[in-house]
C-alpha positions as MATLAB code, in Angstrom:
seq = 'MPDRSLIFPASEYRQRIARLQAQLAAKDCDALLLTSAADIFYTTGFLTRFWESPARPWFVIVPAQGDPIAVIPSIGADLMGRTWMPDIRTWNAPDPRDDGVTLLSDSLREVTPETGRIATPMGLETHLRMPLADYHAVQHSIAPRQFVDGTDVIQRVREIKSDPEITKIHDICQIADRAFARVPEFAMAGKGIDAIFRDFQIALLTQGADWVSYVAGGAGQGGYGDVISPAPATPLAKGDILMLDTGAVKDGYFCDFDRNFTVGTPNAATARCHDALWHATQDALEQLRPGMTARDLWAILNNGLTGRGATPLGGRLGHGLGITLTEWPSLTPLDDTELRSGMVLTLEPGAVVEGDRILVHEENIVLRDDGPELLTTRAPQTLMTLAE';
ca = [
      -0.036    0.015   -0.059;
       1.358    3.235   -0.910;
       2.837    5.701    1.849;
       2.425    8.770   -0.157;
      -0.845   11.042    0.543;
      -2.021   14.343    0.573;
      -2.966   16.720    3.354;
      -1.897   13.940    6.009;
       0.485   10.872    6.326;
      -1.139    7.844    4.708;
      -1.483    6.385    8.366;
      -4.045    8.985    9.040;
      -6.240    7.790    6.314;
      -5.722    4.015    7.216;
      -6.696    4.642   10.644;
     -10.006    6.282    9.363;
     -10.584    3.209    7.045;
     -10.131    1.113   10.455;
     -12.717    2.919   12.235;
     -15.138    2.722    9.145;
     -14.696   -0.955    9.008;
     -15.269   -1.389   12.820;
     -18.506    0.496   12.421;
     -19.554   -1.707    9.084;
     -19.191   -4.932   11.545;
     -21.183   -3.218   14.171;
     -23.960   -2.571   11.488;
     -23.506   -5.979    9.718;
     -22.741   -4.507    6.605;
     -20.133   -5.718    3.768;
     -19.104   -2.578    2.275;
     -19.882    1.315    2.474;
     -20.288    3.329   -0.693;
     -19.595    7.072   -0.587;
     -20.365    9.568   -3.214;
     -19.901   13.041   -1.759;
     -17.108   15.509   -2.035;
     -16.439   15.494    1.755;
     -16.876   11.923    2.315;
     -14.468   11.057   -0.646;
     -11.902   13.878    0.685;
     -12.206   12.509    4.077;
     -11.068    8.974    3.052;
      -8.789    9.649    0.314;
      -7.189   13.081    0.879;
      -8.398   13.946   -2.735;
      -8.653   17.562   -2.540;
      -9.785   19.408   -5.446;
     -12.221   22.410   -6.586;
     -13.462   20.549   -9.486;
     -16.434   19.640   -7.542;
     -17.949   22.602   -8.675;
     -18.571   20.732  -11.976;
     -21.572   18.422  -11.665;
     -20.947   16.744  -14.864;
     -19.256   13.576  -13.367;
     -19.841   11.151  -10.411;
     -17.162    9.972   -8.319;
     -17.396    6.850   -5.961;
     -15.365    5.218   -3.228;
     -15.881    1.712   -1.943;
     -14.755    0.821    1.808;
     -15.003   -2.824    2.197;
     -15.563   -4.526    5.345;
     -12.078   -5.808    5.056;
      -9.132   -4.862    2.943;
      -8.497   -1.895    0.970;
     -10.807    0.782   -0.393;
     -11.343    1.394   -4.013;
     -11.772    4.712   -5.824;
     -13.758    4.323   -8.823;
     -13.539    7.698  -10.743;
     -13.666    9.698  -13.899;
     -10.246    9.234  -15.680;
      -9.738   13.102  -15.345;
      -9.031   12.436  -11.576;
      -6.517    9.678  -11.979;
      -3.369   11.614  -11.613;
      -4.522   13.741   -8.706;
      -5.885   10.476   -6.859;
      -2.764    8.597   -7.692;
      -0.879   11.185   -5.541;
      -3.034   10.033   -2.663;
      -2.560    7.114   -0.551;
      -5.298    5.028   -2.544;
      -4.022    1.644   -3.304;
      -6.685    0.756   -5.837;
      -7.837    3.129   -8.429;
     -10.229    2.322  -11.164;
     -11.260    4.747  -13.724;
     -13.632    5.247  -16.923;
     -13.815    8.145  -19.378;
     -16.599   10.370  -18.265;
     -18.794   11.832  -18.976;
     -20.308    8.995  -20.826;
     -24.068    9.201  -21.262;
     -24.544    5.531  -22.161;
     -22.670    4.282  -19.050;
     -21.355    6.809  -16.829;
     -19.515    4.367  -14.224;
     -22.234    2.173  -13.721;
     -20.890   -0.989  -14.972;
     -17.375   -0.424  -13.275;
     -19.119    0.583  -10.036;
     -21.396   -2.529  -10.001;
     -18.643   -4.799  -11.236;
     -16.438   -3.312   -8.296;
     -19.162   -4.004   -5.392;
     -20.017   -7.154   -6.440;
     -16.274   -8.132   -6.427;
     -16.032   -7.049   -2.517;
     -19.478   -8.249   -1.236;
     -21.248  -11.581   -0.923;
     -24.108  -12.121   -3.310;
     -26.722  -11.356   -0.313;
     -24.348   -8.570    0.947;
     -25.695   -5.410    2.571;
     -24.048   -2.284    1.270;
     -24.084    0.679    3.336;
     -24.334    4.250    1.891;
     -25.250    7.637    3.612;
     -29.070    8.237    3.413;
     -29.998   10.601    6.283;
     -29.975   14.116    7.436;
     -27.071   16.127    6.262;
     -26.047   13.527    3.377;
     -26.877   13.508   -0.277;
     -26.479   11.222   -3.204;
     -24.083   12.618   -5.596;
     -25.067   10.637   -8.488;
     -28.053   10.606  -11.098;
     -30.758    8.767   -9.257;
     -31.365    6.651  -12.529;
     -27.874    5.400  -12.294;
     -28.183    4.762   -8.679;
     -31.306    2.523   -9.528;
     -29.400    1.171  -12.326;
     -26.515   -0.240   -9.998;
     -29.094   -1.595   -7.541;
     -30.325   -3.712  -10.286;
     -27.250   -4.847  -11.433;
     -25.975   -5.988   -8.048;
     -29.127   -7.658   -6.854;
     -29.792   -9.564   -4.482;
     -27.146   -7.273   -2.604;
     -28.993   -4.303   -1.120;
     -28.247   -0.724   -0.224;
     -29.014    0.111    3.281;
     -28.765    3.393    5.371;
     -25.157    3.890    6.398;
     -25.526    7.321    7.802;
     -24.203    6.228   11.172;
     -21.289    4.769    9.850;
     -19.797    7.646    8.325;
     -21.183   10.325   10.735;
     -19.989    8.400   14.012;
     -16.460    8.427   12.580;
     -16.122   11.839   10.966;
     -17.675   13.758   14.023;
     -14.569   12.970   16.137;
     -11.432   14.910   14.800;
      -7.708   13.618   15.071;
      -5.373   15.661   16.451;
      -4.051   16.448   12.990;
      -7.495   17.562   11.956;
      -7.930   19.866   15.008;
      -4.642   21.457   14.082;
      -5.936   22.245   10.554;
      -9.014   23.694   11.702;
      -7.285   25.917   14.434;
      -4.825   27.139   11.626;
      -7.850   28.165    9.617;
      -9.580   29.692   12.611;
      -6.035   31.828   13.292;
      -6.065   32.912    9.625;
      -9.602   34.465    9.973;
      -8.716   35.935   13.261;
      -5.921   37.838   11.603;
      -8.330   38.736    8.585;
     -11.096   40.002   11.395;
      -8.466   42.167   13.202;
      -8.078   43.868    9.942;
     -11.796   44.780    9.295;
     -11.293   48.201   11.041;
      -8.705   49.191    8.154;
     -11.470   48.776    5.331;
     -14.706   49.006    7.069;
     -16.082   52.539    7.851;
     -19.064   54.710    7.581;
     -19.886   55.908    3.841;
     -18.280   52.515    2.292;
     -20.532   50.112    0.469;
     -21.346   47.011    2.520;
     -20.515   44.958   -0.766;
     -17.041   46.465   -1.057;
     -16.364   45.618    2.778;
     -17.260   42.001    1.933;
     -15.100   41.910   -0.906;
     -12.213   43.255    1.130;
     -12.733   40.844    3.663;
     -12.491   37.892    1.199;
      -9.203   39.678    0.110;
      -7.851   39.848    3.713;
      -8.791   36.173    4.161;
      -6.728   35.033    1.267;
      -3.909   37.489    1.795;
      -3.691   35.823    5.707;
      -3.422   32.381    4.207;
      -6.890   31.036    3.159;
      -6.737   28.649    0.336;
     -10.152   29.769   -0.865;
     -13.254   31.505    0.564;
     -16.188   29.325    0.210;
     -18.577   31.065    2.354;
     -18.903   34.833    3.280;
     -22.413   36.364    4.596;
     -23.504   38.734    7.317;
     -25.587   41.891    7.825;
     -25.762   45.463    8.712;
     -28.140   47.699    9.955;
     -29.116   50.121   12.657;
     -28.893   48.660   15.997;
     -28.838   45.131   14.253;
     -29.396   43.328   11.062;
     -32.378   41.497    9.697;
     -30.687   38.153    8.729;
     -27.184   36.292    8.562;
     -27.204   34.736    4.946;
     -27.839   37.670    2.758;
     -25.427   38.739   -0.016;
     -24.220   42.248    0.502;
     -25.951   45.229   -0.824;
     -24.318   48.214   -2.199;
     -25.761   50.466    0.746;
     -23.120   52.510    2.488;
     -22.359   51.988    5.997;
     -23.611   54.356    8.428;
     -23.266   55.744   11.916;
     -25.282   53.717   14.371;
     -25.182   50.519   12.020;
     -23.899   47.115   13.443;
     -22.006   45.396   10.775;
     -21.680   41.572   11.220;
     -19.230   39.273    8.863;
     -19.195   35.632    8.877;
     -16.946   33.484    7.098;
     -16.305   29.782    6.230;
     -12.952   30.070    4.867;
     -10.819   26.918    3.977;
      -7.116   26.037    4.513;
      -5.975   22.585    3.213;
      -9.854   21.386    2.965;
     -10.810   22.085    6.446;
     -13.220   25.058    7.453;
     -13.410   27.922   10.066;
     -16.872   28.963   10.670;
     -17.486   31.994   12.867;
     -18.570   35.711   12.900;
     -17.779   39.115   14.717;
     -19.746   42.020   15.096;
     -18.598   45.824   14.657;
     -20.482   48.996   15.461;
     -20.175   52.211   13.911;
     -19.831   54.590   16.716;
     -21.372   54.091   19.987;
     -23.990   51.265   19.965;
     -27.478   51.871   21.493;
     -28.445   50.347   24.860;
     -30.514   47.728   23.476;
     -27.892   46.708   21.104;
     -25.167   46.644   23.996;
     -27.374   44.828   26.251;
     -28.197   42.106   23.654;
     -24.291   41.776   22.669;
     -23.268   41.457   26.421;
     -25.991   38.591   26.726;
     -24.487   36.677   23.734;
     -21.027   37.140   24.793;
     -21.989   35.828   28.557;
     -24.328   33.005   27.201;
     -21.099   31.817   25.451;
     -19.269   32.165   28.316;
     -21.733   29.734   30.247;
     -21.123   27.127   27.521;
     -17.267   27.592   27.800;
     -17.314   26.920   31.410;
     -20.140   23.996   31.651;
     -19.938   22.121   28.459;
     -18.414   18.418   29.338;
     -18.273   15.309   27.319;
     -21.441   13.201   27.698;
     -23.837   15.853   27.426;
     -25.972   15.843   24.405;
     -26.334   18.773   21.820;
     -29.806   19.632   23.239;
     -28.123   20.095   26.528;
     -25.721   22.402   24.903;
     -28.658   24.247   23.266;
     -30.266   24.539   26.839;
     -27.029   26.248   28.274;
     -26.955   28.883   25.635;
     -30.766   29.225   25.661;
     -30.859   29.688   29.058;
     -27.943   31.937   29.193;
     -29.745   34.358   27.072;
     -33.212   34.247   28.689;
     -31.688   34.342   31.993;
     -30.082   37.784   31.073;
     -33.337   39.054   29.613;
     -32.592   38.129   25.836;
     -35.041   36.555   23.410;
     -33.130   33.557   21.602;
     -33.652   32.962   18.067;
     -35.480   29.846   16.745;
     -33.619   27.221   15.203;
     -30.228   25.901   16.334;
     -27.450   27.815   18.261;
     -24.588   26.083   16.756;
     -23.460   22.795   15.012;
     -20.527   20.618   14.051;
     -17.535   21.736   11.977;
     -14.651   20.122    9.841;
     -14.466   19.335    6.363;
     -17.697   20.886    5.495;
     -18.900   24.620    6.512;
     -21.603   22.764    8.749;
     -21.557   19.288   10.157;
     -23.561   17.233   12.562;
     -24.947   17.757   15.317;
     -27.216   20.687   15.390;
     -27.583   22.395   18.847;
     -31.349   22.196   18.987;
     -33.711   21.143   21.589;
     -34.501   18.088   19.479;
     -31.022   16.757   18.973;
     -29.923   14.069   21.331;
     -26.569   13.270   19.996;
     -24.098   12.431   22.527;
     -21.117   15.247   22.492;
     -17.920   13.501   22.720;
     -14.220   14.361   23.405;
     -12.435   15.288   20.135;
     -15.822   16.965   18.431;
     -15.422   20.439   16.938;
     -18.412   22.472   17.371;
     -19.576   26.143   16.882;
     -21.144   28.033   19.404;
     -23.698   30.156   17.748;
     -26.264   31.893   19.891;
     -28.281   34.630   18.308;
     -30.988   37.040   19.921;
     -33.618   39.705   18.966;
     -32.347   43.176   19.639;
     -35.882   44.642   19.294;
     -38.160   44.542   16.387;
     -36.844   42.626   13.548;
     -33.272   43.299   14.486;
     -30.872   40.472   15.629;
     -27.558   39.760   16.659;
     -25.855   36.599   16.339;
     -22.380   35.528   18.001;
     -20.225   32.607   17.182;
     -17.137   30.823   18.329;
     -15.287   27.704   17.051;
     -14.151   25.073   19.862;
     -13.033   21.620   20.290;
     -14.374   19.575   23.042;
     -11.627   18.031   25.266;
     -11.996   15.434   28.224;
     -12.204   18.543   30.578;
     -14.072   20.625   28.557;
     -14.097   22.967   25.440;
     -11.033   24.638   24.031;
     -11.007   27.498   21.930;
      -9.946   27.263   18.380;
     -10.829   30.931   17.560;
      -9.490   34.016   19.616;
     -12.323   35.126   21.939;
     -14.331   37.953   20.698;
     -13.980   41.164   22.884;
     -16.891   41.589   25.478;
     -17.865   44.734   24.001;
     -18.407   45.229   20.446;
     -15.449   46.535   18.311;
     -15.910   49.846   16.905;
     -15.424   51.329   13.243;
     -14.692   55.121   12.272;
     -17.870   57.112   11.911;
];
């Protein structure tokens, strides 16, 4: 088996495959089929922006025993050949007659018994990255083998980050920290919000991000209306709160946190709301421990806000983080996922300032045996000020 690899030493990927195979054994499954960019990157180290093209499907098969198999378009053979993957099978894609269906079916039959169970992710926060008609064709071709839900197989493994992964996430968090520190240099009253967003992306790249997959935020008097809008050309004004939120990437790993800025002195309602968000986050940093559930952590954040007179936003108050911008679990009152040492999470409480104005505060942490460890530099307790 090759010792070369991309991103991490080959041993890191071998350990991941071993953990996946242990999950397969526990689920009485004979193989795992992966089709998404994140899952293929996780098992192989195959890092490319080519996923932006939807023209070709890509597959990785993890058998219950033995080496994984990459079944991929020939355009990816050279890059995949620089990873640790020992078995790479290709076809010339796209092929409207048979876009990998026969090669994938043959490979699945090769590594599974005739009545085998093949796990593939089917649950929340997963997707099938191949044409549905081709999936049905594979189902027919490999019968009586059957596909079963393998969501837990991949999620239970991916949610615990290794020390090398945590280092990568910390690195991109520090890059974003440095970019946030530069915001007062290019954000001030009178400048278009869209121009500020562009300059923030430039700052992220200048500080060392490989690319910036996500920048969003908001701006408005005393707060903002949402946290996902593209930036308008509206000039920033005195009394505005500017929020910038980024999911920048380094070596395939994301950060995901925001920072709030005030143009001039914030009004009393905004200052109180921000103070409640900061202290609710502090509650989580002090109280969170392994063995709690996602909804326990939601309760800490939610109660930290209500106990300080703030009205929490609906929806989740944080989530997992890693090789995608958001991962499981979701910090909601409905998520019973156990929080374990090695999980990387966002703490993302949000609250209503007044009317339709809101504030959102976000930090990134890794959960250790003795509690949370910040991966981001903690936001100041008072709002950072921009020039009027």
